[in-house]
Backbone as a printed PyTorch tensor [residue, N CA C, xyz], in Angstrom:
tensor([[[  0.8580,  -1.1680,   0.0000],
         [  0.0000,   0.0000,   0.0000],
         [  0.9020,   1.2280,   0.0000]],

        [[  0.5140,   2.2460,  -0.7310],
         [  1.3130,   3.4660,  -0.7750],
         [  0.4280,   4.6630,  -0.4650]],

        [[  0.6960,   5.7880,  -1.0850],
         [ -0.0500,   7.0360,  -0.8360],
         [  0.0970,   7.4630,   0.6190]],

        [[  1.3150,   7.6420,   1.0440],
         [  1.5960,   8.1540,   2.3820],
         [  1.1540,   7.2130,   3.4950]],

        [[  1.1810,   5.9390,   3.2590],
         [  0.9340,   4.9040,   4.2700],
         [ -0.2560,   5.1670,   5.1780]],

        [[ -1.4360,   4.7090,   4.7770],
         [ -2.6100,   4.8750,   5.6480],
         [ -2.4220,   4.1270,   6.9580]],

        [[ -3.0830,   4.5930,   7.9960],
         [ -3.0080,   3.9530,   9.3040],
         [ -4.2360,   3.0950,   9.5670]],

        [[ -5.3200,   3.3500,   8.8610],
         [ -6.5520,   2.5870,   9.0400],
         [ -7.1170,   2.2370,   7.6680]],

        [[ -7.5190,   0.9830,   7.4880],
         [ -8.1250,   0.5200,   6.2420],
         [ -9.5700,   0.1460,   6.5300]],

        [[-10.4830,   0.6610,   5.7110],
         [-11.9070,   0.3780,   5.8670],
         [-12.3930,  -0.4120,   4.6650]],

        [[-13.3090,  -1.3470,   4.9250],
         [-13.7600,  -2.2180,   3.8400],
         [-15.1440,  -2.7540,   4.1570]],

        [[-15.9760,  -2.9790,   3.1290],
         [-17.3150,  -3.5010,   3.3760],
         [-17.3570,  -5.0190,   3.4160]],

        [[-16.9210,  -5.6720,   2.3600],
         [-17.0460,  -7.1290,   2.2710],
         [-15.7880,  -7.7820,   2.8130]],

        [[-15.8940,  -8.5050,   3.9360],
         [-14.6990,  -9.0530,   4.5850],
         [-14.2820, -10.4310,   4.0830]],

        [[-14.5830, -10.7690,   2.8390],
         [-14.2410, -12.0970,   2.3300],
         [-14.0060, -12.0570,   0.8260]],

        [[-13.1930, -13.0060,   0.3630],
         [-12.9570, -13.1610,  -1.0680],
         [-12.6100, -14.6180,  -1.3470]],

        [[-13.3840, -15.2520,  -2.2070],
         [-13.0570, -16.6230,  -2.6050],
         [-11.8730, -16.6430,  -3.5630]],

        [[-11.8250, -15.6710,  -4.4290],
         [-10.7670, -15.6230,  -5.4410],
         [ -9.4150, -15.2350,  -4.8330]],

        [[ -9.4350, -14.3400,  -3.8530],
         [ -8.2010, -13.8550,  -3.2310],
         [ -8.3140, -14.0160,  -1.7160]],

        [[ -8.0650, -15.2310,  -1.2010],
         [ -8.2810, -15.4890,   0.2230],
         [ -7.4190, -14.6360,   1.1550]],

        [[ -6.3150, -14.0940,   0.6520],
         [ -5.4950, -13.2240,   1.5010],
         [ -6.2210, -11.9120,   1.8290]],

        [[ -7.3540, -11.6490,   1.1550],
         [ -8.1680, -10.4820,   1.4860],
         [ -9.3040, -10.8200,   2.4490]],

        [[ -9.3970, -12.0600,   2.9060],
         [-10.4000, -12.4100,   3.9090],
         [-10.0900, -11.6710,   5.2060]],

        [[-11.1250, -11.3710,   5.9430],
         [-11.0390, -10.5010,   7.1110],
         [ -9.8560, -10.8190,   8.0320]],

        [[ -9.7580, -12.0460,   8.5290],
         [ -8.7240, -12.3880,   9.5080],
         [ -7.3180, -12.2950,   8.9110]],

        [[ -7.1400, -12.8240,   7.6960],
         [ -5.8150, -12.7810,   7.0720],
         [ -5.3980, -11.3510,   6.7450]],

        [[ -6.3200, -10.5650,   6.2230],
         [ -6.0050,  -9.1770,   5.8940],
         [ -5.6880,  -8.3830,   7.1560]],

        [[ -6.4840,  -8.5620,   8.2020],
         [ -6.2460,  -7.8480,   9.4600],
         [ -4.8620,  -8.1780,  10.0120]],

        [[ -4.4800,  -9.4570,   9.9730],
         [ -3.1660,  -9.8630,  10.4790],
         [ -2.0410,  -9.2780,   9.6290]],

        [[ -2.2080,  -9.3110,   8.3220],
         [ -1.1990,  -8.7680,   7.4200],
         [ -1.0180,  -7.2640,   7.6290]],

        [[ -2.1230,  -6.5520,   7.7520],
         [ -2.0390,  -5.1060,   7.9690],
         [ -1.4450,  -4.7830,   9.3360]],

        [[ -1.8180,  -5.5540,  10.3440],
         [ -1.2930,  -5.3280,  11.6970],
         [  0.2280,  -5.4570,  11.7120]],

        [[  0.7580,  -6.4010,  10.9370],
         [  2.2090,  -6.5750,  10.8500],
         [  2.8950,  -5.3270,  10.2970]],

        [[  2.1390,  -4.5060,   9.5640],
         [  2.6640,  -3.2410,   9.0300],
         [  2.1890,  -2.0480,   9.8490]],

        [[  1.6680,  -2.3190,  11.0440],
         [  1.1700,  -1.2760,  11.9530],
         [  0.0150,  -0.4780,  11.3390]],

        [[ -0.8620,  -1.2030,  10.6320],
         [ -2.0500,  -0.5950,  10.0400],
         [ -3.2720,  -1.2870,  10.6210]],

        [[ -4.2180,  -0.5020,  11.0920],
         [ -5.4510,  -1.0340,  11.6700],
         [ -6.4370,  -1.3980,  10.5610]],

        [[ -7.1440,  -2.5060,  10.7440],
         [ -8.2100,  -2.9030,   9.8230],
         [ -9.5410,  -2.6570,  10.5160]],

        [[-10.4340,  -1.9740,   9.8560],
         [-11.7440,  -1.6710,  10.4210],
         [-12.8020,  -2.0380,   9.3940]],

        [[-13.6550,  -2.9880,   9.7480],
         [-14.7220,  -3.3960,   8.8390],
         [-15.8890,  -2.4330,   8.9980]],

        [[-16.3270,  -1.8190,   7.8920],
         [-17.4440,  -0.8720,   7.8990],
         [-18.4190,  -1.2350,   6.7930]],

        [[-19.2860,  -2.1810,   7.0760],
         [-20.2850,  -2.5910,   6.1000],
         [-21.2310,  -1.4770,   5.7090]],

        [[-21.3980,  -0.4980,   6.6060],
         [-22.3370,   0.5900,   6.3330],
         [-21.8700,   1.5260,   5.2240]],

        [[-20.6140,   1.4530,   4.8320],
         [-20.0970,   2.2990,   3.7500],
         [-20.2970,   1.6960,   2.3650]],

        [[-20.6450,   0.4320,   2.3260],
         [-20.6340,  -0.2990,   1.0730],
         [-21.7440,   0.0210,   0.0970]],

        [[-21.5470,  -0.4650,  -1.0960],
         [-22.5100,  -0.3070,  -2.1800],
         [-23.5550,  -1.4070,  -2.1550]],

        [[-23.9660,  -1.8480,  -3.3230],
         [-25.0030,  -2.8720,  -3.4840],
         [-26.2960,  -2.4560,  -2.7840]],

        [[-26.7530,  -1.2670,  -3.1090],
         [-27.9920,  -0.7280,  -2.5520],
         [-29.0300,  -0.6420,  -3.6610]],

        [[-30.2540,  -0.4080,  -3.2780],
         [-31.3420,  -0.2680,  -4.2570],
         [-31.7260,   1.2130,  -4.3450]],

        [[-31.9800,   1.7090,  -5.5670],
         [-32.3900,   3.1120,  -5.7030],
         [-33.7120,   3.3650,  -4.9730]],

        [[-33.8590,   4.5670,  -4.4600],
         [-35.1190,   4.9600,  -3.8260],
         [-36.1980,   5.0680,  -4.9030]],

        [[-37.4210,   4.7090,  -4.5510],
         [-38.5160,   4.7750,  -5.5330],
         [-38.7670,   6.2130,  -5.9880]],

        [[-38.4560,   7.1710,  -5.1240],
         [-38.6360,   8.5880,  -5.4580],
         [-37.2820,   9.2800,  -5.6760]],

        [[-36.3330,   8.5640,  -6.2440],
         [-34.9670,   9.0540,  -6.4200],
         [-34.9210,  10.3990,  -7.1330]],

        [[-34.1010,  11.2990,  -6.5870],
         [-33.8420,  12.5820,  -7.2340],
         [-32.5890,  12.5060,  -8.0990]],

        [[-31.9610,  11.3430,  -8.1120],
         [-30.6810,  11.1740,  -8.7960],
         [-30.8360,  10.4530, -10.1300]],

        [[-31.8160,  10.8640, -10.8970],
         [-32.1380,  10.1770, -12.1500],
         [-31.1140,  10.4330, -13.2530]],

        [[-30.1820,  11.3310, -13.0330],
         [-29.1300,  11.5800, -14.0160],
         [-28.1140,  10.4490, -14.1050]],

        [[-28.0710,   9.6190, -13.0980],
         [-27.1600,   8.4750, -13.1200],
         [-27.7260,   7.3920, -14.0240]],

        [[-26.9530,   6.9770, -15.0220],
         [-27.3950,   5.9040, -15.9190],
         [-27.2810,   4.5340, -15.2580]],

        [[-26.3310,   4.3830, -14.3600],
         [-26.1070,   3.1060, -13.6790],
         [-26.9130,   3.0980, -12.3820]],

        [[-27.8110,   2.1340, -12.2630],
         [-28.7040,   2.0650, -11.0970],
         [-27.9310,   1.9820,  -9.7870]],

        [[-26.8080,   1.2810,  -9.7740],
         [-26.0250,   1.1470,  -8.5430],
         [-25.5000,   2.5000,  -8.0710]],

        [[-25.0720,   3.3500,  -8.9960],
         [-24.6020,   4.6800,  -8.6180],
         [-25.7690,   5.5540,  -8.1640]],

        [[-26.8990,   5.4470,  -8.8500],
         [-28.0980,   6.1880,  -8.4370],
         [-28.4890,   5.7760,  -7.0160]],

        [[-28.4380,   4.4840,  -6.7340],
         [-28.7890,   3.9840,  -5.4040],
         [-27.8420,   4.5340,  -4.3460]],

        [[-26.5520,   4.5820,  -4.6570],
         [-25.6070,   5.1050,  -3.6610],
         [-25.7900,   6.6110,  -3.4930]],

        [[-26.0570,   7.3140,  -4.5760],
         [-26.3330,   8.7500,  -4.4790],
         [-27.5750,   8.9930,  -3.6210]],

        [[-28.5850,   8.1380,  -3.7440],
         [-29.7710,   8.2390,  -2.8840],
         [-29.3860,   8.0400,  -1.4220]],

        [[-28.5590,   7.0330,  -1.1610],
         [-28.1030,   6.7570,   0.2030],
         [-27.3490,   7.9550,   0.7770]],

        [[-26.5880,   8.6400,  -0.0650],
         [-25.8040,   9.7840,   0.4020],
         [-26.6790,  10.9500,   0.8540]],

        [[-27.9550,  10.9280,   0.5300],
         [-28.8780,  11.9880,   0.9540],
         [-29.5530,  11.6770,   2.2920]],

        [[-29.1790,  10.5760,   2.9280],
         [-29.8460,  10.1530,   4.1610],
         [-29.1200,  10.6500,   5.4110]],

        [[-29.8630,  10.6670,   6.5180],
         [-29.2630,  10.9870,   7.8150],
         [-28.2140,   9.9450,   8.1920]],

        [[-28.4570,   8.6880,   7.8130],
         [-27.4920,   7.6230,   8.1100],
         [-26.1390,   7.9350,   7.4750]],

        [[-26.1500,   8.3850,   6.2260],
         [-24.8910,   8.7120,   5.5580],
         [-24.2050,   9.8870,   6.2540]],

        [[-24.9730,  10.9050,   6.6440],
         [-24.3830,  12.0380,   7.3700],
         [-23.6920,  11.5700,   8.6410]],

        [[-24.3210,  10.6590,   9.3630],
         [-23.7330,  10.1320,  10.5940],
         [-22.4500,   9.3600,  10.2960]],

        [[-22.4790,   8.5540,   9.2510],
         [-21.2850,   7.7970,   8.8610],
         [-20.1430,   8.7540,   8.5300]],

        [[-20.4350,   9.8240,   7.7980],
         [-19.3920,  10.7850,   7.4400],
         [-18.8090,  11.4520,   8.6840]],

        [[-19.6420,  11.7440,   9.6710],
         [-19.1330,  12.3090,  10.9330],
         [-18.1960,  11.3210,  11.6150]],

        [[-18.5700,  10.0450,  11.6030],
         [-17.7100,   9.0140,  12.1910],
         [-16.3950,   8.9060,  11.4270]],

        [[-16.4540,   8.9940,  10.1080],
         [-15.2350,   8.9300,   9.3020],
         [-14.3240,  10.1160,   9.6060]],

        [[-14.9120,  11.2910,   9.7940],
         [-14.1130,  12.4660,  10.1340],
         [-13.4140,  12.2730,  11.4700]],

        [[-14.0970,  11.6720,  12.4360],
         [-13.4890,  11.4020,  13.7380],
         [-12.3100,  10.4460,  13.5840]],

        [[-12.4980,   9.3940,  12.7990],
         [-11.4140,   8.4320,  12.5660],
         [-10.2600,   9.1100,  11.8320]],

        [[-10.5800,   9.8870,  10.8150],
         [ -9.5510,  10.5200,   9.9870],
         [ -8.8190,  11.6380,  10.7240]],

        [[ -9.4250,  12.1920,  11.7740],
         [ -8.7230,  13.1960,  12.5740],
         [ -7.4880,  12.5960,  13.2380]],

        [[ -7.5210,  11.2920,  13.4980],
         [ -6.4190,  10.6330,  14.1960],
         [ -5.5890,   9.7310,  13.2930]],

        [[ -6.1350,   9.3110,  12.1690],
         [ -5.4600,   8.3510,  11.2970],
         [ -5.7140,   8.6690,   9.8350]],

        [[ -4.7180,   8.4340,   9.0140],
         [ -4.9240,   8.4810,   7.5660],
         [ -5.6660,   7.2000,   7.2090]],

        [[ -6.7410,   7.2910,   6.4500],
         [ -7.5560,   6.1090,   6.1570],
         [ -7.4730,   5.7290,   4.6820]],

        [[ -7.7640,   4.4680,   4.4140],
         [ -7.8630,   3.9590,   3.0430],
         [ -9.1230,   3.1170,   2.9610]],

        [[ -9.8740,   3.2690,   1.8900],
         [-11.0530,   2.4410,   1.6400],
         [-10.6710,   1.3750,   0.6280]],

        [[-11.0710,   0.1400,   0.8930],
         [-10.7560,  -0.9660,  -0.0140],
         [-12.0080,  -1.4910,  -0.6780]],

        [[-11.8300,  -1.9710,  -1.9050],
         [-12.9250,  -2.5990,  -2.6290],
         [-12.3290,  -3.5860,  -3.6290]],

        [[-13.1120,  -4.5740,  -4.0050],
         [-12.6500,  -5.5360,  -5.0050],
         [-12.5120,  -4.8890,  -6.3820]],

        [[-13.2530,  -3.8200,  -6.6380],
         [-13.1750,  -3.1180,  -7.9230],
         [-11.8720,  -2.3220,  -7.9620]],

        [[-11.0450,  -2.5860,  -8.9510],
         [ -9.7170,  -1.9800,  -9.0180],
         [ -9.7440,  -0.4860,  -9.3170]],

        [[-10.6810,  -0.0340, -10.1360],
         [-10.6740,   1.3700, -10.5370],
         [-11.8670,   2.1020,  -9.9220]],

        [[-11.6360,   3.2620,  -9.3450],
         [-12.7000,   3.9550,  -8.6130],
         [-13.8700,   4.4230,  -9.4660]],

        [[-13.6480,   4.6860, -10.7420],
         [-14.7610,   5.1930, -11.5610],
         [-15.7890,   4.1110, -11.8880]],

        [[-15.5300,   2.8650, -11.5300],
         [-16.5150,   1.7960, -11.6980],
         [-17.0690,   1.3450, -10.3490]],

        [[-16.9080,   2.1710,  -9.3380],
         [-17.2220,   1.7680,  -7.9670],
         [-17.8540,   2.9380,  -7.2100]],

        [[-18.6280,   2.6100,  -6.1840],
         [-19.2190,   3.6600,  -5.3570],
         [-18.1570,   4.4790,  -4.6210]],

        [[-16.8990,   3.9910,  -4.5840],
         [-15.8230,   4.7920,  -3.9790],
         [-15.6900,   6.1400,  -4.6790]],

        [[-16.0530,   6.2030,  -5.9500],
         [-16.0210,   7.4780,  -6.6770],
         [-16.9320,   8.4950,  -5.9920]],

        [[-18.1290,   8.0590,  -5.6200],
         [-19.0700,   8.9530,  -4.9520],
         [-18.6000,   9.2850,  -3.5400]],

        [[-18.0580,   8.2920,  -2.8390],
         [-17.5050,   8.5520,  -1.5090],
         [-16.3580,   9.5570,  -1.5990]],

        [[-15.4940,   9.3800,  -2.5930],
         [-14.3750,  10.3040,  -2.7750],
         [-14.8840,  11.7230,  -3.0120]],

        [[-15.9460,  11.8660,  -3.8030],
         [-16.5560,  13.1860,  -4.0080],
         [-17.0190,  13.7740,  -2.6780]],

        [[-17.6950,  12.9490,  -1.8680],
         [-18.2130,  13.4210,  -0.5790],
         [-17.0790,  13.8590,   0.3380]],

        [[-15.9900,  13.1080,   0.3520],
         [-14.8470,  13.4860,   1.1810],
         [-14.2140,  14.7750,   0.6640]],

        [[-14.0590,  14.8770,  -0.6520],
         [-13.4050,  16.0390,  -1.2500],
         [-14.1770,  17.3270,  -0.9680]],

        [[-15.4940,  17.3050,  -1.0990],
         [-16.2680,  18.5300,  -0.8620],
         [-16.2840,  18.9080,   0.6210]],

        [[-15.8970,  17.9820,   1.4880],
         [-15.7680,  18.2810,   2.9150],
         [-14.3560,  18.7470,   3.2720]],

        [[-13.5230,  18.9330,   2.2490],
         [-12.1890,  19.4700,   2.4730],
         [-11.0930,  18.4400,   2.6890]],

        [[-11.3790,  17.1740,   2.4870],
         [-10.3670,  16.1360,   2.6550],
         [ -9.4580,  16.0940,   1.4310]],

        [[ -8.2530,  15.6160,   1.6120],
         [ -7.3840,  15.2650,   0.5040],
         [ -7.7030,  13.8200,   0.1480]],

        [[ -7.9940,  13.5630,  -1.1060],
         [ -8.3760,  12.2160,  -1.5430],
         [ -7.4300,  11.7730,  -2.6520]],

        [[ -6.8350,  10.6030,  -2.4450],
         [ -5.9560,  10.0140,  -3.4570],
         [ -6.4140,   8.5880,  -3.7230]],

        [[ -6.3380,   8.1660,  -4.9540],
         [ -6.6730,   6.7970,  -5.3350],
         [ -5.3730,   6.0080,  -5.4720]],

        [[ -5.2760,   4.9040,  -4.7250],
         [ -4.1260,   4.0120,  -4.8320],
         [ -4.4200,   3.0510,  -5.9790]],

        [[ -3.5980,   3.1130,  -6.9940],
         [ -3.8090,   2.2780,  -8.1810],
         [ -2.4710,   1.6710,  -8.5740]],

        [[ -2.3820,   0.3500,  -8.4410],
         [ -1.1270,  -0.3620,  -8.6760],
         [ -0.0580,   0.2460,  -7.7770]],

        [[  1.0140,   0.7510,  -8.3540],
         [  2.0900,   1.3340,  -7.5560],
         [  2.0740,   2.8560,  -7.5750]],

        [[  0.9510,   3.4440,  -7.9310],
         [  0.9000,   4.8980,  -8.0280],
         [ -0.3120,   5.4520,  -7.2830]],

        [[ -0.3120,   6.7640,  -7.1530],
         [ -1.4390,   7.4750,  -6.5460],
         [ -1.9440,   8.5090,  -7.5320]],

        [[ -3.2450,   8.7390,  -7.4730],
         [ -3.8520,   9.7350,  -8.3530],
         [ -4.7430,  10.6190,  -7.4960]],

        [[ -4.5470,  11.9240,  -7.5900],
         [ -5.3950,  12.8670,  -6.8640],
         [ -6.8180,  12.7810,  -7.3960]],

        [[ -7.7830,  12.8000,  -6.4980],
         [ -9.1860,  12.7610,  -6.9060],
         [ -9.6430,  14.1590,  -7.2950]],

        [[-10.4600,  14.2280,  -8.3150],
         [-11.0960,  15.4940,  -8.6800],
         [-12.5720,  15.2220,  -8.9370]],

        [[-13.3770,  16.2330,  -8.7280],
         [-14.8160,  16.0800,  -8.9400],
         [-15.1080,  15.8720, -10.4230]],

        [[-16.1150,  15.0580, -10.7440],
         [-16.4560,  14.8410, -12.1540],
         [-16.9930,  16.1190, -12.7850]],

        [[-16.7950,  16.2460, -14.0750],
         [-17.2610,  17.4410, -14.7770],
         [-18.6940,  17.3170, -15.2580]],

        [[-19.2010,  16.0900, -15.3800],
         [-20.5540,  15.8290, -15.8910],
         [-20.8400,  16.7510, -17.0420]]])
């Protein structure tokens, strides 16, 4: 892991059949050996259903529309407050099985963090890329 060595890693799905080294216990042990905390946060994850009265109809992909709907909830606001508390003490990294952020709800999370004044970088292979808001 690069991008200024995160101290806390957050992830929704704690298992992988294809890559067992990403299973919760093995990943937590591996990260701990590098002095990095593993924190499972299922509440941040995708795989949601769009609201029947969605205001986010500009999204062509239903999964992104569903996550954008979730971002309008009080639950999401509370989660963001919790993330700010964690990030005040630790540099955090979000993990997902999807390698590129533009095909993942992490893109929307990155937008939410960026508009709140966070520095957001995407770890991709051996490099980092600064996040920027989409131009739509």
